[in-house]
N, C-alpha and C positions, 0 to 999 in steps of 0.2 A: 924255484925261482930264485935268481942269485940276488945278493945284498943289493947291489946297484939298482937293479930293475924295481927292487922294493921301495928303496927311497924315491924313484923318479915316481913311481906309483902313488905313494904317500904325498909328495910333492904335488902332484898333479891333482889328488884328490883336493887338498887345501886352497889350490887357485881356483879349481872348478867351483868349490862351496862360494869362495869369495866373488868372484868375477863371471860366473856361468861358462858354457862352453866357448861363446863369442870372445870372452876377454881372457880367456885361456891361450897362452901361446907357448910353443917349445922353448924359446928364451925363458921367459917368466918360470916355466918348470925346471929349466936347467940351473937358473940362478937360485931357486927355491931348495933345489935338490944339492946345491953345493958343487954341480959339474959344470963344464965347460959346454956352451951352446951346442957346439960341433960334436961334443962326446954323447949326447943324448941320442943323435941320429944312428949310433951303433947298436941302440937298442929298440929304437922305434921309428919307423920309417918317415911319419908325419904325425901332425897333429890328431888326424882322424884316427889313425892306428892306436895312438897313446890312449883317447878317447873311450876307443873300442875295447882295449885291456882294461881300461879303468873300470868299465860295465861289466865286463866278463868276471873279473876277480871279485867284483862285490856280489854278482849272482852266484859265483863259485862259493865264496864264504857263507853266505845265507844259507845255501844248500848244506853245506857241511855241517850247520849249526841244526838243521831241522832234521838230516839224517840221523843224529846222535837220538833222537826221540824214539827211533824204530826198537829200543832197547825194553820198552814197556811191554808186560806180559799180556795185557787184554788191548781190545781196541781203543778202549776209553783211555787206558793208561798212557796209549801213544799219542791221542789227542791230546790230553793235558801236558804231556811232555812237550809237545810240539809248541804248545801255547807259552810255555815256560823258556822253550828255546828262543822264540820269538823276541820275547822280553831281552834275553840275554844278548842276542844280537843287537837289539836295537839300543842297548846299553853300554855294550863292551866295543861295539863295532860302528860308533855314532857317524862317522864319516860316510861309510857306506849305506848305512841305512838311510841319512839324508839324500844322498845320491840317487839310490835307486828306488825311495818311496816318495820323496818330496821335493826334489830340485832336477830332476832329470830335464834336459833341454829336449822337448819333442821336435823342436824345429830342425834338429839335425838326427833325429833318431833313424829317419828315412834312410840315412846314408849307410847304416848299420844294421836296419832293423832284420833283414835276413839272415844274418850270422847271429843275431842274439833273440830270435824269436824263442827258440828252445830253452834257452838260459832264463830267459824272463818268463817263463810259464813254470818252470819246475817247481817253484814253490806253490802255485796255484795247485797243479796237478797233485802235488803231495799232500795237500790239504784236502782236496776233494777225496784221494783214496782213504785218508785217515777218517774222514766224516762218513764216506760209503761203508767203510769196515764197520764203524759204530752201529751203523743202521741195521747192518746183517748181523752184528752180535746182540742186537735190542737193546744198546745201552744209549741210543738216541733215536726219537720217534722219527717214523718214516716219512721223508720229504725229499725234496730234490736236492741232492748231494753236492751240487754245484753252487747252487743258490745258497745252501746253509754254510759252504765253506767261504763265499764270497763275503756272508755276513760276518762271520768270525773274522777274516782277513781284514775286512773294511772296520770294523769296529776296533779292533787291537792298532792298526796302522793309525786310525782317528785317536786314539789315545796317545800314542807317542807322538804325533804331530802336534799335539794339545803342549806337551813340555817342550819339543823342540823350538816351537815358536816362543816359548817363554811366558805362555800364558797360565803357566802353572810352576810353582817354584818350591816344590817338595823336597825334602831329602830322599836321597834313593831308596831308602826303606819306607817311606812313606808312599812314594810312588810306586813300589813293588805291591805294597798292601792294597792300594786303591784298585792296580791292575788286576791283582787276584779276586777281588771282591767282584770288580767289573765283569771278568771272565766266568766267575762262577754264577752270575746273574743271568748272562747269557747261556750257560750251560742249563743252568733251572730251566729256562723257557723252553730249551730243547727236548728236556727229558720229562717236563710235567706231563702226568698222566700216565707214565709207566710205572709198573710195579716190581721192576728190578732194583 
């Protein structure tokens, strides 16, 4: 992606987070990006195309974080790394995290839904695969992999939402320590009774 497009996407994220999809306009994004309003149309056909690209880039970035978890030697290592990478994404890519998980404007999603369905489900499919692998390996109790993956994603996402909504004000180190403890509690429940 060229530098101008990256600047435009960053500006679009800022405005989207402040004003939502309805408050976002090509003119506002251009001003925030420091380019002329007509110049933005060289890169994006209209507001819907720009909005679509913001979402796609967010999903692509999240997927790149998760994919790095595949270096783990065992299925449980890969699941644990995925949880760590989710934390890294939420804290290093705050704008995309908020847009994808907290503020996505569903009143306009039908306009781009067909193109984004695959992008939007990649993280869930990834986690279901990690959980299923753990169950096959014997490091997690046998259960419904999709429901367990949803439990893990929902709990971690709820944890981050708590911080983004300013209901907690720990230092980054305290936040990471709490996240690790929360994840371990979940994992203990999913492994209880196993002899491995």
